[in-house]
C-alpha positions, 0 to 999 in steps of 0.5 A, spaced: 209 429 333 214 430 338 220 426 338 222 422 344 228 426 345 224 432 345 220 430 350 226 428 354 229 434 353 223 438 355 222 433 361 229 435 363 228 442 363 222 442 367 225 438 372 231 444 372 225 449 373 222 445 378 229 445 382 230 452 381 223 454 384 224 449 390 231 452 391 228 459 391 222 457 395 227 454 400 231 460 400 225 465 401 222 460 407 229 461 410 229 468 409 222 469 412 224 464 418 230 468 419 227 475 419 221 472 424 227 470 429 230 477 428 224 480 429 222 476 435 229 478 438 228 485 436 221 485 440 224 482 446 230 487 446 225 493 445 221 490 450 226 490 455 229 497 453 222 499 454 221 496 461 228 499 463 226 506 460 220 505 464 223 504 471 228 509 470 223 514 468 219 512 474 225 512 479 227 519 476 219 522 477 219 519 484 226 522 485 223 529 482 217 529 487 221 527 493 226 533 491 220 537 490 217 535 497 223 536 501 224 543 497 217 545 499 219 543 507 225 547 507 221 553 504 216 552 509 221 552 515 225 557 512 218 561 512 217 560 519 224 561 521 223 568 517 217 569 521 220 568 527 226 572 526 221 578 524 217 577 530 224 577 534 226 583 530 219 586 532 220 585 539 227 588 539 225 594 536 218 595 539 217 590 545 224 589 548 221 589 555 217 583 553 223 580 550 227 581 556 221 578 560 221 572 556 228 570 556 228 572 564 222 567 565 226 561 561 232 563 565 228 562 571 225 555 569 233 553 567 235 555 574 229 551 577 230 545 573 237 545 576 235 545 583 230 539 582 237 536 580 241 539 585 237 542 591 243 544 595 245 549 589 240 554 592 246 557 595 248 559 589 241 561 586 237 563 592 238 571 591 237 571 584 230 567 585 228 572 590 229 578 586 225 576 580 218 574 579 216 567 578 210 565 574 205 560 577 206 555 573 213 553 576 210 552 583 211 544 581 218 545 580 220 548 586 216 543 590 219 538 587 226 541 588 224 541 596 222 534 596 228 532 593 232 536 598 228 532 604 229 526 601 237 527 601 236 529 608 240 535 608 234 540 609 236 543 616 243 544 613 245 552 614 243 556 607 246 562 610 246 566 617 240 570 616 235 566 612 237 560 616 237 553 613 235 550 606 228 548 608 227 556 611 230 558 604 225 554 600 219 556 604 221 563 603 221 562 596 214 559 596 212 564 601 214 570 596 212 567 589 207 561 591 203 563 597 196 561 594 199 554 591 202 553 598 196 554 602 192 549 598 197 544 598 196 539 603 203 537 604 206 544 604 201 548 608 202 547 615 210 548 614 208 554 611 204 556 617 209 555 622 214 559 618 209 565 617 213 570 622 220 569 619 218 569 611 214 576 613 220 579 616 224 577 610 219 580 605 219 587 602 213 591 602 212 589 594 213 582 596 208 582 602 203 585 598 203 580 593 203 574 598 197 577 602 193 577 596 195 570 594 193 568 601 186 572 601 185 568 594 187 561 597 182 563 603 177 565 598 177 558 594 170 555 595 173 548 593 179 548 598 177 544 604 182 546 610 181 550 616 181 557 613 180 561 620 186 557 623 191 559 617 188 567 617 189 567 625 196 564 624 198 570 619 195 575 623 199 573 629 205 573 625 203 580 622 202 583 629 209 582 631 212 584 624 214 591 621 208 591 617 203 591 623 200 598 622 200 597 614 194 600 612 195 597 605 195 590 608 189 591 612 185 594 606 187 587 602 185 583 608 178 586 609 176 587 602 179 581 598 177 575 602 170 573 599 167 569 606 166 575 610 166 571 616 173 568 616 177 575 618 172 577 624 172 569 626 180 570 626 180 577 630 175 574 635 180 568 636 186 572 637 182 577 642 180 571 646 187 569 647 189 576 649 192 579 642 192 586 641 191 587 633 195 593 632 193 593 625 185 593 626 186 598 632 184 592 637 
């Protein structure tokens, strides 16, 4: 039988063991709790770092894509530049005449654009424009320059003693380069008709041939509505008193390049009725 002292001793020892176990459990619980908080902090930090890395990688990727696109564009431009250089080099080596004509056409456009702004600059560019061929697409530029001249009220100022006024100079250019367009233009046609004589007398053979062909083209335009016989009558009258009154080439052009075969006979008949002897047609 266990004595009371022994029971007390065992009880005390058991209490000590229980206290030790509770202390151990508390310590372990605190450690687990601390570990849990630490892991939470670690997860948050890792998440933030992951997000930052993700943003950095995304931005870097986008920059790389942008750089690639810009590089592709630069490469494409350089390829185009190389193609242009090769084309120019080919023209220089194989088609120098064509390259020169392109440069000349661009220069002509620049001169005409200058006249649009400063119509009186015709005094400096007049002979240049007379000495070269001008593409038909430039008709509107020359017409605009002439209208600006008229708006300035200076169209009757003297351009030079031979040509006459600035107005005469503009219409000589219109006659030499744009007879077809000017005849079809309701604003310019009547004035050109009045100036046929002076324009014809100033023209070289090459220029009068072109202008006569352009006139025939305008008279053959089925969509054009104007008195075609009247225009041709005025032209024949001016030719008849010019240095080209016996020119067989012009006679052949007038007889073959007007689609309406009634216009020429009508114009000749009218002039004969007025007492004109048309030397070109042996009348």
